[in-house]
N, C-alpha and C positions, 0 to 999 in steps of 0.2 A: 492532565496524561503523565506518564511514566515519563523519567530523563531517555530517553529512547537512544539516548548518544553515549551512555556511559556504559551499553553489554560491551564492547571492547574498550574496558578500567585500564588493562595493560598494555593495550597496543593500542588508539584510535586511530592507529594507520585506518581503518578499516571503519568504522565509529556506524557499526550495523546495529539497526535498535532490537531492540529486545523484540522476542518472538511474540512474545506477550500483549503486547501494548501494542505491535500490529496487526492484531486480530483482536483482537478482547475487551472488557468494558475497564472503565478508572476502577482504580481502588480506591480502598479507602486512607485517610492518613496514616492509621494506624501500623497498615501493614506494609508499607512505601517503605521502611526499610528491609523489610524479610525480601523483598524482591527487587531493589536493589542491588541487592548481596546477590541473589538469584541470578540477574543478569549480568556481573562483574564475573560471575563463576562459567557461565555460557560464554563469555566474551572471551576467557584468560582460554579455556578451553578450545575454543574453534582456534584462537590464534598461534598456540604454543603445537597443537595438532597439524597446523599448516606449517611450521619451520621445522617439525619431526620429519614431515613426510616429503616437505623441498629438500632436505637432506638425504635421504633416505634415494629418492628420482637422482640425483645426481648426483651420487656418491659422495659428497660432499663432512664439512665440518658443520657442526649445525655454525656455528660466527658465521661461515660464509654461506650459510642458506638462511639465514636473518639480513644479513646485506643485499643475499638477493632480491630476495621478497621486497627489502628499502627501495632498491635498483630498478623494480619493474612498477614503485606509484609513482604517479604523475605528480610536480612542484604545486596545482594548481590548490589551494585551499591549506597549504605547506607540508602535504600528508608526504611527504617525500622525506623534507625534514623532522617533521613531526616523529616519522619510524624513526631516522638515526638516533633521535633523541631518546626516542626510547630502550632502542637498541640500548646505548651508553650507559640507560640508566639501569634497566635486569636484565640486559643477555648474559654479563659474566656468570651469573647463578642458575639461570635457565638453560648456558652450555653445559655447568657441573651435573647436573643435575637431567638431561640429554644422555647427556654421554655417557652414568651410568647407567643409563634403559630404566629411567624413571618415565610412566607414561605422561598422560596432559594433568589427567587427573592426582595424579600424587605428583607432581608439579604445581599444579595452581593449589592446592592444597594448603602443601609445604610453605606457598611463597603469600599465603593466604589471603587471595582472591576468591577462592571457596572455603565454606567455613562450616564445620557442623556443629548445629546449638547440640546443647544440651537434651535429651529427650529428642531428637530429631534423628531420621533418617541417613546413614550416609549416602549425599548422591555422586555418582558418577555416570558415565559414557561410558567407558571403557571395562571389558572386565576386571574382574579383582588381583591383582599379584594374585601369585602364586603361593609369595609369604603372608602373613598374617598383617591387617592392614596397617596395626599402630605401629607394629615393628618396621617394614614398611614407611609408616611416614616420617616416626624418630631417626630413623638412619638417613632422609633425606634432609630432615632436620639440620641433623647435625652439619651434615655436610653446607649448610650455607649460614651457620648459626651465628658467626662473625659481622654478615651482610648488614650494609646499611639501612636495604633495600625494606627490610623486615621492621625497622626502626618506621620508616613512610606507612606501607602498611597497616602496621597493628595500629600506628593513631586513630586510622579508621576518617582520615583525608579523602576529599574528595576531588579526582584526578586533574577536575576544571580547576582547583585553586594552583592547581601548577603553571609559574607566567609565560610559560610558553604554549598553552593550552585555554588558556581563559578567552580569547579573544574568540579561538573554533568553535569552542564549547559555545559561547554565547549565540553566533551567528546559526551555530544548527538550532539552537531553541527556539533564537526567534523563528524559526524558519519553521518551525513544527509547532507553536503556540499558537501563530497568527494566520488565520484561515483567510485573510485579505492578502495581495500583493502586496511583496516586500516595499516595491518600486511602485509610486502610482504619485504621478505627480501630482495630478489634477483630484483625487481620493475619489474614485468614479468607480473600484476595484476591478479595474482594467488596466492594463500595462505593457512596456513593450518590452518586457524584460521578460524571457523564458522558465525560467526557473522561480524557486522561494514564492511561491503560488501565483506566479505570474500567465505567459498564457501557453504552458503546457498545461494548464488546470481551467483556464476560461479564455471565451476569444479576443485575441494582439485589442489591444487598443491602436487608435490607428491619428490619435493626438492626444498625446499624456497633456497637454497645458490646459484643455480645452473640458469639462466636464460633462457638457451635454453633448460630448462624442462619445460613443461606446458602442460596441455588436448589442444588437436586440430591441434597441428603441427603434418608433419608426420614425420617419424618414423627416426631417423637419424643411419646408419647404421642397419636400420630390426631390434635394438633394441637387438642389440647380448648381450653387457657389459650391460645397463641399460634401464631403462623403462622410455624413453623421451617425449612421449607420454601422459602418467601417466593412459594408458588405464589396466594396470594391465597386457598386452600381452607383453611376454620378455624373451631373453635368448636363447638358443639354442634343439632344440629337439635331447634328443643323439644317438637316435634311428636311424634318420639319415645325422644326422647335419646341418640341414635346421632351421635358422631360425623364433624362431615362430609365430611373427610379420608378416615374409612372406610367412608364409605358409597359416597363418587362416586369414590372413588382403589382401593381396597382391589383387587388383581386385573387394574386395570387396565393395569399392566406400563408404570406410568411409566418416561423417561429419557432422558437430555439426549444435544447433537449436541456435541460437541466437536471442530473443526480442527486441524490441525497443520501449517498454510503457511506461504505465504513472502505478498510482497506481494499478487498475485494474488486470494490467499483473503482476506485484509485488507482488498481492494479501494481499491488505489492508484489514485489521481484528483489529477488537479490542474486545475482547471478551465479551458477555451479563454478566460473572460472576463477570466481572472486578467491574458493576457500578448496580449489582440485589442485594438489601439487604438481599433477601430471602434466593438467593442460598452463599452466601456466605462462605469461611470458609478457613482453614489456606491450602488446597490445592489453592483456585480459582488463586492466584499468582502466582502460581509458576515455571511461561512460561512468566512472566512480564519482566524480566533483559533481554532474549533472546528477547524478540518483543521488547523494547526498541530500541536494538543496531541494530533491523533492521528497524529501522524506524515504528516502526509497521506492515510493514511487512514481510510475511511470502511467500515469495518466491521458499521456499524448499517441497511448498506443494501448489505450482502454477501448472493451467492449462496447462503453455507454458515448464517450466522447473521444473517443482517440480521430485524430486527424493525420496522421502520418500512414502510413503505407506497414502494410502488416509485417514484421522483423520472419515471423514464421510460414513464409510462402502459402497460407492454405486465401480460398477467394470470397471467404467473408470478411465484409466488414463493418463498421460500429454504427448504431443509431443515427450518428451525426452526419456522417460520412455519404449515410441513405437518406438522412432527409438534405441535405447537401443538393443532392445528385437528383433527389425529387425536384426541389425548388432550388435553385443558384443564388435566389434572393436571402435565404439564411444562411450565405457563408459566414462563419465566425460567431455563430449565436450557440454557441455550447459555455455549460458551465459543473464543471465539475468537483462539485463542492460536499466529498469524502474527506474520509477521515480515518488514520488511522485507528482501532478503537472503539467509533462511533458505536453509536448503539441507541436505542429509543428513547433510553434514559438522558443521554448526556449531548443527543442533536441538537438543544437548544442552548448550547452554550455555541453554538458557531451556526447555526441558522442563519444567524442575522448576514452573515458574509454573501450571504444570494444578494443576487439583484435583482432587480424587476423592477419596474413602477406602475403600479394602474390603469395610467393614463395615457404614457408616454410610450413605451414600451408596448412588443407586438404580444400574443398569448406564448405560452410555453408548455410544453411538452414534460411533467417532475415522473420522475423515477422516485421511488421510495423504495432503498432498496438496502434495509438492515439488516442482512441476509444470517447474521452467526453473534452479534454481540451480543443478544439478549439470551442465550444459552448458553454459551464461552463463556468462561473464563479460569483464572489459569488455578485457584485454590481446591485444597486438598479435599473440602466438604462441599463441591462444585454444585450441586443441588441445589441448595438452599439460596445462594447466591444468582440463581437464574430469574430474569422478568418472569411474576406472574401475569396472565392474560389478564388480570381487571388493573396490574399498572400498566401492561402493554398499551390496553386500550385507552388507557389515559392521556398516558405519553403520545400515542400517536394521534388523537382530537384536540391535543395541544395544537403539533405540529400542523393540522389540518385547519386549523383556527389560523393559523400565525397565515400561512399559504394564500388564504382566502384574501385575508387583508391586503397580500402584497403581489398577487397576480392579477394580471391582466384578465377582464371577463371575456370565455370563448378559450381558457385553459383547459387542458387537463391534466391528473392526476394517474400514474398509474402505481397501483403497489404490488412489489414483487413480495413472494412469498419464500420460506426460510429450506437450505434443502433439508434431503435427511443426510449425515455426518456419514453415515455408515460406512459410507464408500471407501473412507480416510482411511480406516483401518483395515477392512477386507482389502483393500487391492498395495498398500503398501507398507503392511506390518513389516513380512518376511524381504525386503529387498533391502540390499543394501543402499544408505546414505550414500551421500558424496564422498565425504572424511572415508567412508567405510569403504570405498569403492578397491583403492589400490589394497589394501592388509584381509579386505575380507571380515572388517573388526565391526565393524559400526552398523546395526541397522536401522529400522525403521521405528521398530520395535524402543531399541537400547532409546533412541535420541526423544523419543513423546516418555518413557518414562525418568529418564535424564530432568526432564522440562518440565515434566509432573513433581520429582522431586523438590526443585527448588521451587515452585508454585508462581515456574510461568510458563505455562506453556500458554500455547493460544487461543488451546478448548480440551481443556481436561477431560470432559464430557465426552467426546469422538474420538481424542486420542489419549484411547486410553487400552489395557489387556483385559477392561473390566468387560463384558456383553451385554449386562443388565445395567449400568453406567450410562455405554454408548445407548440404547435401546432406552432407556427412559430420558438420554436426552434428547432423543430422534420427537419421544414423543411430546415434549414441551415447544420443539421447533413445528411441530405440528399441530398441537394448540392456537398458539402466537400466530401460526398462521391462517387458522381457521378465525381471528379473532380479523385478522384485514380481509377477509372475504367477507365476516362480517357487515363490518363495517363499508366498504364498497358498496355491499349491497343495500344496505337501510340509509346510511345517510347522505344527507343534498349538502349541496354549498354551492352561495351564487356567481362566482368565478370558475369553477373548472368543475367538471364531473369528474368519479371514479372508476376504478378499474381494478380488475385485480387479475394477476397472473402466478399459476406455479414456478418453483423454480426447480425444471425439470430436469435435473443432471442425466438421471437413467435415459432421457431419450438423446442428450450429449454421448452419451457414453456407447449406448446404441449405434448412434451415426457414426461416432468417430469408431468402433468397430467395424463396421459395414468398408471403410475407407481401409481399413487392414491394421490399426491400430488398438494399442491397449490401455486401458483405463486407467491405468498408471502414468502415463505419459499424461491426462489432463490437470497433472498437479504438480504445483511449485516444488520444484527437488530439493530445495536449501530447504526451507522449513516444513513440506511435507502435509501441509495445510493450503495454502491458496488456489482457488484454478489458476490455471497458465493463463498466456495471452489467446492462444490455439481454443482453450473454456471458453475464453471470456467473448471471442469473438464468435464463435457457434454458439452461443447463450442467445446473447445480444442479435445474431442472425434469425433463431425458435420465435422471440420475442418479436420482433417486427414482423414472420410470418404469420404470426398469430392476432397483432392487433389491425393489421393490413385485411385477414381475414372476416374478424369477428367484428373491429371498430374503425374502418378506415376513414372516415371524420376526424381522428386523431391525428391524423396522419396528411392532412391536411391536401389537396389538390398538386398534381404533378402540372409543374408550368412550364406549357409551349412554349416560349421565350427562351428557354436554358441554350441553346445553339446559338440562336442573338448575343448575347450575352457571355458565350463564350466568344466568338467573334469580335466582339466590340472591344469588352475587357478583360481575355484572356485567362489568367489563372485569380484576377480579381483583387490581385495584392499577393495570394497566396496566406501561409496559414503563423 
């Protein structure tokens, strides 16, 4: 995976990962330098834009705007301290340039966080200056030519090599590269810690010193003495001496939910408040440390494995919460094995983080939802980099063979088809991005062009003004969906049944419009690419309804003892 924490090379106060690696597949080593430079450029332009707009909103100096931004950041992860150190190192030159009415593009090219390689196009987010670009850039360079900063930036050193950032970078790196909990005393792949791949991603462990105790396992001796599967049901009914697990759960067909997904399945989300100067306050960044240690993903609110109440106020619930409502014995049995940048090609590098024992654990419903990165990449010549149907078939079959060797008998695997992403350009291109709303100067079309130019786009094929390219990308997505459909119809496995469900985003749009909404409101506003929380929950609801109608056996029985479970065990220990 690319180095997601490097996008804010200029100001790691945000540590926002590159949009490319949040949604597109890994690149070859030979191109990593290009993309690293691209991420650095995007990060610089975003941060300098925020500083400039804060000064405008509060009618203050640039220096005051930078200090204001730092004051908003929390102390956790040394974010506030790091911000002030960055201001001390880079602030004077940013002040000079912005005070001379240079825009963020010019500032970042001057400080060489953005670089135009020989023979390559000039990448810019904002409209070009009225004067010639070369003249403006040279003028800006003369203003800061004595700066020590340029000696650093020209050296090509990694910002993470700076002593005050090394530990933070390493911590973020570990969180991203490891798909098992960072804090897991008994090494059973479950944790009592929420982030860093903890229980935001998979059910909370109820005994982190015993590897035989974890969510999803069959109860040990009906959990007479301890809660071995962490569903909050254990002990013996004093009235008749029958173990509660046996009384309430035997024959109820317990099962867990496991998602094999990408950044959409993990619910990648960057809060618009983090980059919208007019909305910024001391409360804007409260959730930032948690988000950073979850890789800017929010699996606890995702459509597949979310366990928290929705923050958007709609009635739809996640697949996990509906499974729990159907059978309280399913409590905490969820695993979100998703990763930013995941595809059928690289799933093999982290599928072993899945935890399921053929003999000891309950069956599981596995949703295979690699919905974008096999057709999405940031390369200029994007089509040759897409996964072919033949390679896709091979990758998926390799995954299914792995699942068959690890899933308990009676499990189910549901393929989610790929979407037609042409709705992104159609519904967003002429709308203003959060960075452009204050001055009406940045549309999504401009953002897409900027990211494509730098080769860090989440999906050049769909986030493009080229209609032919958008159509070609959708055609390849349809071919890959048809491959999944054929596999589901023809292939048989001993431990699970296979099903296929269309990614029917058009149905979600229609339903949302019936409620008075607009299609663009279903897309993440900052990256202009991912489905947002509303869309994810509506998609989950549609998936549930289709499965319940066509294959009700997948969902298991409704447990008639749910009310008794609640009476005896309350919230079952919570999540």
